[in-house]
N, C-alpha and C positions, 0 to 999 in steps of 0.2 A: 303294538303286540301283546296279543295271547299266548302261551305255552301251552302248550296240547299236554293231555294228560298223559296218554306214552312219551312224551319228550319230559316230563316233569320226573320219572318216574327212573327214566335213563338217566338222568344225570343224578336225581338221589343215590341210584345204585355206584354209579358213576364214586361221589363223594364219599359210599361209605368203603367199598373198595380202596380211595386213596387212605381213609383213616386209618386202615390195619396197620399203617409201618409207621405208627404213631404210638411213643409206649406208651402202657395202660396209667400208669400214673408218672409225673416228671420226679425226679431223683436228683437230688442233693448230692454235691459234689464233693468228697472226700477229701481233706490234705493233711500229710504226717506230722505230726505235733511239730517237726524241727529237722524240716525239707535242708535241702542244699541250697545254696545261697551265691551272687556271686558282689563285691562290692568292685565298685567304679568308681578310683575320683578322678574327676576332672580336672584337679588342679595339676595332676602327675603324666595325665595322658598327653604327648606329643604329636599326633597326628598321623603318624610314621605308617598304618592302614595296611598294619601285618596283620590284624585281627579280621581284616576283611580278607585277608586274603589265606590264611588259615582254615577259616571257617568255608572257602570255596573249594579249598581241598579235601578237609574235612566231608564235604558232603558231594563229593565225585568230581570236582571241578565242572560245578553248574555252568557257570559263566563261560567255560571254556578261554578263556582268560589264562595268561602264566605271572610270575612275580611281577618283571619288570612292567606289567601293567597296571597293577597298583600301586606303582610307585610314580603315577601319573596324579600330582596336586592339584591339575589343575579341577579335579572336580569338586573342589573346595569353593570355588567361585559360585558355585548355587546351590541350592540346600537340595538333598534327596533324601529319599525315606527308601524303605524296602520292597523288592519286587520280587519275580519268581525263580530269577536269578540269583538276588542280593540277600542274604538274609539277614546279614548286618550289615550298616552303611556309618561311616564317620563322619559331622559336619563340623564346621568349624563357624566360630564367634567374636566375634570383636570383645575384647577384653578393656572394656574403659580407664580402670587402674596402671593398665600397663600395655600399651598399643601393639610396640612389639611380640607381645605373649598373647596369641589369640587361644581361645576357650574350643577345646576338642572332644565332643562328646558323639560316644557311640550306643549304636541302637539297633533295637533286638527284640522279640519277645520278649514278655517281660516276668513270663512264669507266678500269675498270679496263685495268691495259695485261693484264693477263691475267682476261678475262670468262669468269666462268662462265655466262652467261645465252647467250654464243654459242658455249662451248662445248655448251652442253646442247640447242640448237638444233638437229632432224634436218634440217631443211631450210633453213638458211642464211639464215633472214627475219633474225637476224641478228649484222652483222660489224663486225670492225673497219679502218676504212678508213684503209690504208697511208701515205697523206699526212699527213692529221691526228692519226690516234689516236681520232677518234671511233667510238663503239660505237653502230651508225645500224643502222636498222630499215627492211627491206621487207616493205609490207602484203601485198604481192601475194603473195609467197612462204609467206607463214606459215598455219597450216595449226590455229594455235587451240588448240597444247597444252598452250597454258602452261607447260612447261617449263620457260624464262627465271624464269619468276617464283618458283617452288620452288628452284632453284639460285643466285640468287642473293642473295649473304651480308648484304645490305645491306637486301634487302626494300622494291628499288626499284619494278619493274615493274608495271603495275596493268592493266587488260581495261574494256576499255568495258560493259562488264555492262546498260548499260540500249539498248546496239545490236541487236537479235535479228538483222539482216541482215548487218553488216560490221563485225563486232566488230575493234580491233584492240589490239595492246600498246600501252601509253601508255608513255613515260618523255623524261625530257629527253635533248633530238637533240644537248647541243652547238651549238646552232645550224646544225649540218651545213650543209644543203641552204639556208636561208637570207642565212648572215652570211661560216659559214667557207669556203665553194667556192667564193666572192668576194671573199675577204683580209677580211673584217671580223672586228672581236671580236664575240662570242656579246651578245644584246640585254642581259642582267643586267649583265655589267662595263657598255655601255657608256651605261648609264640609271645607273649608281650613285652616287648623291651625294655622300657622302664618299670614293670611290672605295676601297671594301671590298675588290671584286675585284679582282686584277690578272691580265689575260691574258698567256700567251707559251708560250714554250717549257718545259716540264717541265725541263728542266737548269737553264735561269735564275731559274725561279721556288725550284727548291732551294736555289739561291743567293742569291738575294736574302733565302728565309725563313731560313736560317740565321743571314746577315749580320745580319738584325731581332732574330736570340734573342741572338747575343755584342753586339749596340749597347744592347741593351736585356735585360738579364737581369728586374731586379725586374717588367718589363711582362708577359715572355712565360713562360711554362714550357719545359723541352728538350727538347721534341718538333713533330714535322713529322705532322699526325696524315694516313695518307694516302703519306709515303714508301715505308712498308712493306707495312703490309696490305695483305694480301691478293696478295701479289708488286707492291705499285705501283698507284698510281691517280694520273688526269691531274688531278682535284681534290681542291689539298691544302689545309691548315688549320692556323693559330696561332690561339692562343691564350692567355688568364692564369687558368686553371687544367684540372685533369686532364679529359679529354675526355667520364671515363667521365659525369662530372658534366655534361657535358653535350649527353647522348641518341648519342653516338657507340658501336657499336659495336667489343667488346675481338675483336678478329678476330689472328688468326695470321699471319706474311709470305706462309704456303706457298698459295698460290692455290689456291683448289679446285677448277681447272681442271686442275689436275696429277694430283691422283687421281682425278678422273671420268677422264680419256681413259688415265690407266693402267690404268683396270679394263675400258675400254674394247679397247684396243690387243691386252692380256691376253688379251679372251675371245675377238675376233675370229683373235688368232696361235696360241692355243694351245686353244683350248675349242671347243665345239660347232658348228657351221656355221653362222651365223644363218639361214638360212631352216629348217631343220633345228628351232633352239630356239623360233624363236618360234611356228611350228607345236604343238611339242608344249603350249608356254605356254598357246594357243590352245584347244586338246583340254580340257588341267585346266582353265580357266577357264568353260570348256562342263560342265564334269563337275561340279566341286562349285558352281558357278549352277544346277545340274537339283536337287541333294542337297537344298542348303539351299532349296530351293522346299517339298519332296518333307519336310522334316524342322522343318520352321518352324512354331512354334508359332502356332492361331490367334490369338488374343490380338497375339502381334504383329506379323502382319499386320494388322491394322488398326489401330496405334498409330499417331500421326501424330505 
């Protein structure tokens, strides 16, 4: 299949127009020197799901469930993950040393110090608040590309696929708008009965966590999850067993944004100018799409 000169120029123009929405140069994501954080002691959590209920309420009752619904503990029979209506979930894990006392783990956005989601966002719909360190989302800026979902090393952000008109990327906001801006602690920590959640400055939480490990070495493993992972996270965890056995991802200390930003800066500094690059990519996409239509087998065209 040959691409006509006019078709090539149209495709080149389309690619160039599309490229105008891309920032002229990739920018690094800044983080406060000592952001707010949350220390989760999984040895204390009792799996009451009150944090799930509080999160749902502070976000306007996303799930449409009442308090009694969150007292259904049969949900622990299968592992759950966050979705557009559940921004935090608690899972249950077996405890080899004490089968009668399972381990419960709360999951939510980790609010990375160098968030890959914010680094990947082309329109800055995801940013780091410079006072609290919370990774916040602006739905008015979001263009729905969902690069943040691909970039997140913890696979946290979800999408409101059920809303065809105004879908949003959904994740824990660290109660930035509803609590932290008013000097209050996040709803989950506020409601936690056994006080398994401790809110404060990240540096203070790290000192507290290390003190706990030193004071009770038989209770905790000598590691704080989130201290170094992907450059560090605002949410920190203590546990009595290996984090890998509790569903935590094994991640390097280097934040993904360090690699992606280096590549982006390299392209803009040494590579093809952005408009020409995206124009050529647009033309190539049209070329291969047309060729694919012509060469596709009939049986593949009707396959469902």
